[in-house]
C-alpha positions in Angstrom: -19.7 31.0 13.7 -21.4 28.9 16.3 -21.3 25.9 13.9 -17.7 26.6 13.2 -16.8 26.7 16.9 -18.5 23.4 17.5 -16.7 21.6 14.7 -13.4 23.1 15.6 -13.8 22.0 19.2 -14.7 18.5 18.1 -11.6 18.3 16.0 -9.4 19.7 18.8 -10.9 17.1 21.2 -10.2 14.3 18.8 -6.6 15.3 18.4 -6.0 15.8 22.1 -7.5 12.5 22.9 -5.1 10.8 20.5 -2.0 12.6 22.0 -3.1 11.9 25.5 -4.0 8.3 25.0 -1.8 6.0 27.0 0.5 3.9 25.0 -0.2 0.2 25.1 2.4 -2.2 26.2 4.8 -3.0 23.3 3.7 -6.2 21.5 5.8 -9.1 22.7 5.9 -10.3 19.1 7.4 -8.0 16.5 5.6 -7.4 13.2 5.9 -10.3 10.9 7.2 -9.7 7.4 6.9 -11.6 4.2 9.6 -14.1 3.7 13.3 -13.3 3.6 15.0 -10.0 3.9 18.1 -8.9 5.5 17.7 -8.1 9.2 19.5 -5.0 10.5 22.6 -4.9 12.5 22.7 -3.3 15.9 24.1 -0.2 14.2 21.6 -0.3 11.4 18.0 0.5 12.3 16.1 -2.1 10.3 12.4 -2.0 10.6 10.9 -4.9 12.5 7.5 -4.3 11.0 7.9 -3.9 7.3 6.6 -6.6 5.0 9.3 -8.4 3.1 9.5 -11.9 1.9 11.6 -14.0 -0.3 13.9 -16.8 0.2 12.6 -19.9 1.9 13.4 -20.0 5.6 16.4 -22.2 6.4 17.5 -23.9 9.6 20.7 -23.3 11.5 22.2 -26.7 10.5 21.6 -30.3 9.5 20.6 -31.2 13.0 18.2 -28.4 13.5 14.5 -29.2 13.5 12.6 -27.9 10.5 10.1 -25.2 11.5 6.5 -26.2 10.9 4.0 -23.6 9.9 1.3 -22.9 12.5 -2.2 -23.7 11.3 -3.6 -20.5 12.9 -1.1 -18.4 11.1 -1.9 -20.1 7.8 -5.6 -19.6 8.3 -5.2 -15.9 9.2 -3.0 -15.3 6.1 -5.3 -17.1 3.8 -8.2 -15.0 5.2 -6.1 -11.8 4.8 -5.3 -12.7 1.2 -9.0 -13.1 0.4 -9.7 -9.8 2.1 -7.1 -8.0 0.0 -8.5 -9.6 -3.2 -11.9 -8.2 -2.2 -10.3 -4.7 -2.0 -9.8 -4.7 -5.7 -12.7 -6.9 -6.8 -15.3 -5.7 -6.1 -14.3 -2.9 -3.6 -12.0 -0.7 -5.7 -14.0 -1.4 -8.9 -17.2 -0.2 -7.3 -15.6 2.8 -5.6 -14.1 4.0 -8.8 -17.1 3.0 -11.0 -19.6 5.0 -9.0 -17.5 8.1 -9.4 -17.3 8.2 -13.1 -20.2 9.1 -15.5 -22.7 6.3 -16.4 -21.3 6.0 -19.9 -17.9 4.9 -18.6 -19.0 2.6 -15.7 -18.2 -0.7 -17.4 -14.9 0.6 -18.7 -13.7 1.2 -15.2 -14.9 -2.2 -13.9 -13.3 -3.9 -16.9 -10.0 -2.2 -16.4 -9.8 -3.1 -12.7 -10.9 -6.7 -13.3 -8.5 -7.4 -16.2 -5.5 -5.5 -14.7 -5.9 -7.4 -11.5 -5.9 -10.7 -13.4 -3.0 -9.7 -15.6 -0.8 -8.8 -12.6 -1.7 -12.0 -10.8 -0.4 -14.0 -13.8 2.7 -11.9 -14.2 3.4 -12.1 -10.5 3.5 -15.9 -10.6 5.6 -16.0 -13.8 8.4 -13.5 -12.7 7.1 -10.8 -10.4 7.4 -12.7 -7.1 10.9 -13.9 -8.0 12.2 -10.4 -8.9 10.6 -8.8 -5.8 11.4 -11.4 -3.1 14.5 -13.4 -3.9 18.1 -12.4 -3.5 19.7 -10.4 -6.2 21.1 -6.9 -5.5 19.9 -3.9 -3.6 17.5 -2.9 -6.3 16.0 -6.1 -7.8 15.8 -9.8 -7.1 16.7 -12.8 -9.2 15.0 -15.6 -11.1 15.2 -18.3 -8.5 11.4 -18.5 -8.3 10.6 -18.0 -12.0 7.2 -19.6 -12.6 7.2 -20.3 -8.8 9.9 -23.0 -9.3 11.1 -24.4 -6.0 7.9 -23.7 -4.0 7.0 -27.4 -4.2 9.2 -30.5 -4.4 7.2 -33.2 -6.1 9.8 -35.9 -5.4 9.6 -35.3 -1.6 6.0 -34.0 -1.6 7.2 -31.0 0.4 6.3 -27.3 0.2 8.9 -24.6 0.8 8.4 -22.2 3.7 9.0 -18.5 4.0 10.2 -16.6 7.0 8.1 -14.2 9.1 9.3 -11.6 11.6 9.7 -14.2 14.4 12.6 -16.6 14.6 11.5 -20.2 14.1 8.1 -19.1 12.7 7.4 -19.8 9.0 4.6 -19.9 6.5 4.1 -22.0 3.4 5.8 -19.9 0.8 2.8 -20.2 -1.5 0.7 -18.4 1.0 3.1 -15.5 1.0 3.2 -15.6 -2.8 -0.6 -15.2 -3.0 -0.7 -12.6 -0.3 1.8 -10.4 -2.0 0.2 -11.0 -5.4 -2.9 -9.1 -4.2 -0.7 -6.1 -3.2 1.0 -5.9 -6.6 -2.4 -6.2 -8.4 -4.3 -3.6 -6.4 -1.3 -1.2 -6.7 -1.6 -1.3 -10.5 -5.4 -1.0 -10.3 -5.1 2.2 -8.2 -3.4 4.1 -11.0 -6.4 3.6 -13.3 -8.5 6.1 -11.4 -6.2 9.0 -12.5 -6.8 8.3 -16.2 -10.4 7.1 -16.2 -12.9 8.0 -18.9 -10.5 8.7 -21.8 -7.6 6.1 -21.9 -7.6 3.3 -24.4 -8.0 -0.2 -22.9 -5.0 -1.5 -24.9 -2.9 1.4 -23.6 -3.8 0.5 -20.1 -2.5 -3.1 -20.6 0.7 -2.0 -22.2 1.4 0.6 -19.5 0.6 -1.8 -16.7 3.0 -4.5 -17.9 5.9 -2.0 -18.2 5.2 -0.1 -15.0 4.7 -3.3 -12.9 8.0 -4.7 -14.1 10.2 -1.7 -13.8 8.5 0.3 -11.0 6.5 -1.9 -8.7 8.9 -4.8 -8.5 12.1 -2.8 -7.8 10.4 -0.7 -5.1 8.9 -3.8 -3.4 12.3 -5.4 -3.4 14.1 -2.3 -2.1 11.6 -1.8 0.7 10.6 -5.3 1.8 13.3 -7.8 0.9 15.7 -9.1 3.6 17.2 -12.5 4.7 14.6 -13.1 7.5 15.2 -13.4 11.2 16.4 -17.0 11.3 19.4 -16.0 9.2 20.7 -13.8 12.0 22.4 -16.3 14.2 25.7 -14.6 14.9 26.8 -10.9 15.1 29.6 -11.8 12.6 27.1 -12.5 9.9 25.1 -9.2 10.3 27.0 -7.0 7.8 27.0 -9.7 5.1 23.3 -10.4 5.6 22.3 -6.8 5.6 24.1 -6.3 2.3 21.8 -8.8 0.6 18.7 -6.8 1.6 16.8 -4.2 -0.5 18.3 -0.7 -0.5 15.6 1.0 1.5 15.5 -1.9 4.0 19.2 -1.4 4.5 18.6 2.3 5.2 16.1 1.3 7.9 13.0 2.7 6.2 9.8 1.6 7.9 6.8 0.6 5.8 4.5 -1.9 7.4 2.1 -2.6 4.6 2.8 -0.4 1.6 2.9 3.4 2.1 5.8 3.7 -0.3 5.4 0.4 -2.3 1.7 0.7 -2.9 0.3 4.2 -2.4 3.0 6.7 -3.2 4.1 4.4 -6.0 0.7 4.3 -7.6 -0.3 7.9 -6.7 2.7 9.5 -8.4 2.3 7.2 -11.5 -1.3 8.3 -11.6 -0.4 12.0 -11.7 2.1 11.4 -14.5 -0.6 9.6 -16.4 -3.1 12.4 -15.9 -0.6 14.8 -17.4 0.4 12.5 -20.3 -3.0 11.3 -21.3 -4.4 14.8 -21.0 -7.6 16.3 -19.6 -11.0 14.8 -20.3 -12.9 16.5 -23.1 -14.9 19.3 -21.5 -13.0 19.2 -18.3 -13.6 22.4 -16.3 -16.5 23.4 -18.6 -18.9 20.5 -18.4 -20.4 18.8 -15.3 -18.6 15.5 -14.6 -20.3 14.4 -11.4 -20.2 10.9 -10.1 -23.1 8.9 -11.5 -23.8 6.6 -8.5 -22.5 7.6 -5.0 -24.4 4.7 -3.5 -22.1 2.4 -5.4 -19.1 4.5 -4.3 -20.1 4.3 -0.7 -20.5 0.5 -0.9 -17.0 0.3 -2.5 -15.5 2.4 0.2 -17.1 0.3 2.9 -15.7 -2.9 1.3 -12.3 -1.3 1.1 -12.4 -0.6 4.8 -13.2 -4.2 5.6 -10.7 -5.6 3.1 -8.0 -3.3 4.4 -7.8 -5.3 7.7 -6.3 -8.1 5.6 -4.0 -5.6 3.9 -2.6 -4.1 7.1 -3.1 -6.7 9.9 -2.2 -9.5 7.4 1.2 -7.8 6.9 2.2 -9.0 10.4 2.4 -12.5 8.7 1.3 -14.1 11.9 -1.8 -14.1 14.1 0.0 -12.3 16.9 0.1 -9.1 18.9 1.4 -7.0 16.0 -1.5 -8.1 13.9 -3.8 -7.0 16.7 -2.1 -3.6 16.9 -2.3 -3.1 13.1 -6.0 -4.1 13.2 -7.0 -1.6 15.8 -4.9 1.1 14.3 -6.5 0.6 10.9 -9.9 0.7 12.5 -9.3 3.8 14.5 -7.3 5.9 12.1 -9.9 5.4 9.4 -12.8 6.5 11.6 -10.8 9.6 12.6 -10.2 10.5 9.0 -13.9 10.2 8.1 -14.7 12.6 10.9 -12.0 15.2 10.1 -12.7 15.2 6.4 -16.4 15.5 7.0 -16.2 18.3 9.5 -13.6 20.2 7.5 -15.7 19.9 4.3 -18.8 21.0 6.3 -16.9 24.0 7.6 -15.5 25.2 4.3 -18.2 24.1 1.8 -21.3 24.5 3.9 -22.5 20.8 3.6 -20.9 17.5 4.5 -21.0 15.1 1.5 -21.2 11.3 1.2 -18.4 11.4 -1.3 -16.3 13.3 1.2 -17.0 10.8 4.0 -16.1 7.9 1.7 -12.9 9.7 0.5 -12.0 10.4 4.1 -12.2 6.7 4.9 -9.8 5.9 2.0 -7.5 8.7 3.1 -7.3 7.3 6.6 -6.7 3.8 5.3 -3.9 5.0 3.1 -2.1 7.1 5.7 -2.2 4.4 8.4 -0.9 1.7 6.0 2.9 2.3 6.5 2.3 2.9 10.2 -0.2 0.1 11.1 2.1 -2.1 13.1 4.8 0.5 13.6 2.9 3.0 15.8 0.8 2.9 18.9 -2.8 4.1 19.6 -1.7 7.8 19.9 -0.2 7.6 16.5 -3.3 6.1 15.0 -5.4 9.0 16.4 -3.1 11.7 15.0 -2.3 10.1 11.7 -5.9 9.4 10.9 -7.1 12.8 12.0 -4.5 14.7 10.0 -5.0 12.6 6.9 -8.6 13.6 6.6 -7.7 17.3 6.4 -4.5 17.0 4.3 -6.1 14.8 1.7 -9.2 17.0 1.5 -6.8 19.8 0.6 -5.0 17.5 -1.8 -8.1 16.9 -3.9 -9.2 20.5 -3.8 -6.4 23.1 -3.3 -3.4 21.0 -4.5 -5.3 19.6 -7.4 -6.0 23.1 -8.7 -2.4 24.1 -8.2 -1.2 21.1 -10.2 -3.7 21.7 -13.0 -4.0 18.0 -13.8 -7.2 16.1 -14.5 -6.6 13.3 -12.0 -10.1 12.0 -12.6 -10.6 10.1 -9.3 -8.0 11.9 -7.1 -5.4 9.1 -7.0 -2.6 11.5 -6.3 -4.4 13.7 -3.8 -5.5 10.7 -1.7 -3.0 7.9 -2.3 0.3 9.7 -2.9 -0.3 12.6 -0.4 -1.8 10.2 2.2 1.0 7.8 1.7 3.7 10.5 2.1 2.0 11.8 5.3 1.7 8.3 6.8 5.3 7.4 5.9 6.7 10.5 7.5 4.6 10.3 10.6 5.5 6.7 11.0 9.0 7.9 11.8 7.6 10.1 14.6 5.0 7.8 16.3 7.1 4.6 16.1 9.0 6.1 19.0 8.3 4.3 22.3 8.1 7.7 24.0 5.0 8.4 21.9 3.4 5.1 22.4 5.0 3.3 19.5 6.5 -0.2 19.6 9.9 0.9 18.3 11.8 -1.5 16.0 14.3 -4.3 16.2 17.8 -2.8 16.2 19.6 -6.1 16.5 18.1 -9.2 14.9 20.7 -11.5 16.5 19.4 -10.8 20.0 16.0 -9.4 19.1 16.8 -6.1 20.9 14.1 -3.5 20.4 14.9 0.3 20.5 14.0 1.9 23.8 12.6 5.4 24.2 16.1 6.7 25.0 17.6 5.1 22.0 15.0 6.0 19.4 15.9 9.2 17.5 12.8 10.6 15.9 14.5 13.1 13.6 16.9 10.5 12.3 14.0 8.1 11.5 11.9 10.9 9.9 14.9 11.7 7.7 15.2 8.1 6.7 11.5 8.0 5.9 11.8 11.1 3.8 14.7 9.6 1.8 12.6 6.5 1.1 9.7 8.7 0.0 12.1 10.6 -2.3 13.5 7.5 -3.9 10.0 6.1 -4.5 8.7 9.3 -6.0 11.6 9.7 -8.4 11.7 6.1 -9.4 8.1 5.7 -10.2 7.8 9.0 -11.9 10.6 8.2 -14.4 9.2 4.7 -15.1 5.7 6.0 -15.5 6.8 8.6 -18.1 8.6 6.0 -20.1 5.8 3.4 -19.8 3.1 5.9 -20.9 5.3 7.1 -23.8 5.9 3.5 -25.0 2.1 2.8 -24.9 1.5 6.1 -26.7 3.9 5.1 -29.5 2.5 1.6 -29.9 -1.3 2.2 -29.7 -1.9 5.8 -28.7 -3.0 6.7 -25.2 -6.5 8.0 -25.6 -9.7 7.3 -27.5 -11.0 9.8 -30.1 -13.0 12.8 -29.0 -16.1 11.3 -30.6 -15.6 8.0 -28.7 -15.0 9.8 -25.5 -18.2 11.8 -25.7 -20.2 8.7 -26.5 -18.6 6.8 -23.7 -15.9 4.1 -23.3 -18.4 1.4 -22.4 -20.0 1.1 -25.8 -16.9 2.1 -27.9 -14.3 0.1 -26.1 -16.3 -2.9 -24.9 -19.5 -2.9 -26.9 -21.7 -2.9 -23.8 -23.6 -0.5 -21.6 -23.9 -0.6 -17.8 -27.6 0.5 -17.7 -30.5 -0.1 -20.0 -33.3 2.4 -19.4 
């Protein structure tokens, strides 16, 4: 009981500290967002800090000076892109690889490596165009098919993409590369739910279908808008808003991918766990991680890479990037502690796997909130995420009766939902948040008096609901098609011998 009291007191102190923390001054620069989306009208609460990119930034008229990208912003975004790439290769691959049995180590590494490469290619062929060009409320068009239009050879000019600040742009190809890493890691996350028994060919077929019909529409709905430079007159607002993605029009806040990345992948992973079926011997045989050292290294690299993921979603080297950076730093540390102490309390011993999982839970939960909440929000979101996701991979997982091999749903979907909902709470200036731009023509930001927490939480919940339903339906169809074409899982004999040797003709270790 003494140990219980100490740990409970520590947790209470951590939460109280977060709630009592004084809110920092609101960043003078609002969160940047990937090129082009439709800024909100004064009557429509459009997030100022949600990634969205698309159409090249345009100037107000023929006499207007063409914006020139800032070299500091370019350097930061190139760095962020490389950091997010590292999140998949090697970070996610090592994190997942260490948690499976030794006989399946290479199969996990291979799946992550190849899926990341596959999505990068598809992104440049049609993915970027469908996600970040104007089409309708659900999907974009083909203006950037094969990245056409990003470079004018005759004039030797590169196109630019809007950020969240008027008159501030990036080379569009920088934004293309940055968002490619988001799309690729999202598809890779799903693999953890079906590890150790799915066919490699089925993985590739599923990935192509799900990426096309789930990831791209959700990314468009959440992140696409016309960009701040388009909002020059109040008379244009309604028309511009109508060109944005559906969830952007609703005013849903998602700074770096709570809905687009984590809920999207987590729900698809759960569907996959059900449709592929449980591993042979699940619940009867020991299926312990074979190399927790590797898993810890992967988690640590994920933490480092996530700064590019979250702070890079500001699209500029500005105050919002700094806010997203410290929130990512703090929330993750809080989640490590709460997961560790809660596990210690309920299981008797704190585990390395638990600490690593806690870090990922904190990173996931703070993702939609990173540039949308203040320091108090980071304390609370991170602290709660550690406990909620611990329950997700233990209690909830048993209730669902699914063999989600590496707990994709319990950490990513549950953490993403938690973060998305709490973003609506802690974005409020009264709780230390920066608020959001309510009028892109004037740049007006919501005040504490104007911000309605309940209304924003309801909007966040609606965005979560749309994402869950959309990705679930697409995942069911995609897995079914893969099953019809090649079958979803390997034979029982191949599964028992291991996917490394049977699917790839290699072994990870030679003893």
